[in-house]
Wavefront OBJ file of the C-alpha trace (Angstrom):
o trace
v 163.249 82.309 161.978
v 162.036 81.790 158.493
v 162.726 78.313 156.817
v 165.958 78.459 154.537
v 165.128 78.641 150.827
v 166.953 75.643 149.291
v 165.354 74.535 145.970
v 165.290 76.122 142.494
v 162.064 76.210 140.544
v 163.296 73.401 138.310
v 163.971 71.163 141.235
v 160.653 71.979 142.882
v 158.812 71.226 139.534
v 160.417 67.799 139.386
v 159.648 67.248 143.134
v 156.051 68.139 142.888
v 155.340 66.794 139.314
v 154.122 69.913 137.447
v 155.900 71.991 134.830
v 158.031 75.131 135.822
v 155.411 77.240 134.049
v 152.645 75.922 136.139
v 154.624 76.904 139.364
v 155.029 80.440 137.917
v 151.474 80.678 137.054
v 150.276 79.561 140.481
v 152.657 82.168 142.057
v 151.274 85.050 139.835
v 147.692 84.009 139.883
v 147.071 82.796 143.580
v 150.126 84.586 145.352
v 150.066 82.101 148.087
v 153.411 80.276 147.797
v 155.714 83.083 146.877
v 159.445 81.852 146.979
v 162.379 84.081 147.881
v 164.647 85.431 145.207
v 168.300 84.812 144.964
v 170.581 88.025 144.422
v 170.431 86.953 140.653
v 166.534 86.964 140.662
v 166.065 83.090 140.672
v 163.214 81.621 142.662
v 164.291 79.714 145.777
v 161.751 77.576 147.614
v 161.804 76.416 151.177
v 161.043 72.792 152.252
v 157.690 74.001 153.672
v 156.773 75.543 150.464
v 157.534 72.374 148.601
v 155.326 70.541 150.901
v 152.541 73.054 150.370
v 152.905 72.740 146.609
v 152.822 68.933 147.025
v 149.561 69.012 148.906
v 148.065 71.366 146.239
v 149.223 68.762 143.584
v 147.648 65.935 145.608
v 144.220 67.874 145.594
v 144.434 68.209 141.908
v 144.966 64.466 141.567
v 141.752 63.983 143.457
v 139.888 66.185 140.939
v 139.992 69.502 142.685
v 140.518 72.617 140.582
v 143.722 74.642 141.114
v 141.614 77.619 142.491
v 139.903 75.319 145.082
v 143.125 73.699 146.021
v 144.769 77.064 146.569
v 141.680 78.407 148.380
v 142.016 75.421 150.944
v 145.630 76.139 151.318
v 144.732 79.905 152.182
v 142.175 78.801 154.602
v 144.598 76.485 156.261
v 146.861 79.375 156.964
v 143.980 81.599 158.251
v 143.642 79.082 161.105
v 144.671 80.437 164.561
v 148.327 79.796 165.212
v 149.658 79.984 161.625
v 151.967 82.687 160.369
v 151.158 84.201 156.866
v 152.848 82.116 154.130
v 155.026 85.067 153.047
v 156.514 85.306 156.564
v 157.974 81.823 156.453
v 154.951 80.235 158.170
v 155.083 76.352 158.614
v 152.656 73.752 157.539
v 150.728 72.171 160.293
v 151.193 68.331 160.295
v 149.810 67.304 163.806
v 146.808 64.878 164.073
v 143.615 66.282 162.744
v 145.331 68.642 160.210
v 144.944 66.347 157.203
v 143.184 67.824 154.086
v 139.766 66.451 153.198
v 140.190 63.372 150.904
v 143.751 62.800 151.839
v 143.200 60.631 154.989
v 144.211 56.950 154.542
v 141.338 54.557 153.833
v 140.777 51.696 156.201
l 1 2 3 4 5 6 7 8 9 10 11 12 13 14 15 16 17 18 19 20 21 22 23 24 25 26 27 28 29 30 31 32 33 34 35 36 37 38 39 40 41 42 43 44 45 46 47 48 49 50 51 52 53 54 55 56 57 58 59 60 61 62 63 64 65 66 67 68 69 70 71 72 73 74 75 76 77 78 79 80 81 82 83 84 85 86 87 88 89 90 91 92 93 94 95 96 97 98 99 100 101 102 103 104 105 106
């Protein structure tokens, strides 16, 4: 079962910390996190998609380019056991699945 789409683009923009226009651009340019649409055509994001966008944003904060951050996101979902993002795939959060540069410093 696909995760339920809950969040409007404005809400997601505030949660992730980027402008609405940036989310639209990422969707158009990279096509990785593609929200469902309401009957009225509004974008609706799932919790998993919000988490994916937060991870992209975290990589940007570490100095990665948007293209590289989205490339890593795509590679993550190319790993065995992952559904394509458009089919409601989930984000792997088990041990060993952290992104480079996001592990806690000891």
